[in-house]
C-alpha positions as CSV (number, residue, x, y, z in Angstrom):
1,M,-115.6,-73.7,167.4
2,V,-118.7,-71.4,167.0
3,R,-118.4,-69.3,164.1
4,V,-120.4,-65.6,164.5
5,N,-121.2,-63.8,161.1
6,R,-121.5,-60.1,162.3
7,E,-123.2,-58.1,160.0
8,N,-121.8,-54.6,159.9
9,R,-124.4,-52.6,162.2
10,T,-123.2,-49.3,161.7
11,K,-122.7,-47.1,158.2
12,F,-121.6,-44.4,157.0
13,Y,-124.5,-41.9,155.1
14,T,-123.6,-39.9,152.9
15,V,-125.6,-35.9,153.2
16,K,-126.1,-32.6,151.7
17,C,-126.4,-29.9,153.3
18,P,-129.1,-27.8,153.4
19,D,-127.7,-24.3,153.2
20,C,-125.0,-24.3,150.8
21,E,-125.8,-27.9,148.9
22,N,-122.2,-29.3,149.9
23,E,-122.4,-33.1,150.3
24,Q,-120.5,-34.9,152.4
25,K,-120.2,-38.2,154.2
26,I,-120.8,-38.5,158.2
27,F,-120.9,-41.4,160.2
28,Q,-124.3,-43.2,162.2
29,R,-122.9,-43.2,165.1
30,A,-121.6,-39.8,165.8
31,S,-120.5,-39.3,169.3
32,T,-119.6,-35.1,168.5
33,V,-121.5,-32.2,166.5
34,V,-120.6,-32.7,162.8
35,D,-120.8,-29.7,161.0
36,C,-120.8,-28.8,157.7
37,V,-116.9,-28.4,156.2
38,V,-118.1,-25.2,153.9
39,C,-120.8,-23.1,155.4
40,G,-120.9,-24.5,159.7
41,K,-124.3,-25.2,159.3
42,V,-125.1,-28.7,162.4
43,L,-125.5,-31.9,160.0
44,A,-125.6,-34.2,162.8
45,E,-125.6,-34.2,167.0
46,P,-125.2,-37.3,169.4
47,K,-128.5,-38.0,170.5
48,G,-127.0,-41.3,172.8
49,G,-126.8,-44.3,170.2
50,N,-127.8,-43.1,166.9
51,A,-127.0,-39.2,165.8
52,E,-129.8,-37.4,164.7
53,I,-129.0,-36.4,161.1
54,K,-130.1,-33.0,160.3
55,A,-129.6,-33.1,156.2
56,E,-130.6,-35.0,153.6
57,I,-129.4,-38.4,153.0
58,I,-128.4,-39.1,149.5
59,A,-126.5,-42.2,150.4
60,E,-126.2,-45.0,152.4
61,N,-122.8,-46.8,152.7
62,E,-121.3,-49.8,154.6
């Protein structure tokens, strides 16, 4: 039996909203538009595989 080592290929990002500076976590491969929960600004939009992140990435979480 062959054992396959799989790394976690996706990440969560902690991002900071450019308008209100709220910090929240978003998925790297978001399939829907992600809005800031405080002010409603778009933080990420789906673009095929990975989402286009429109906010400052503070940290990468696995």
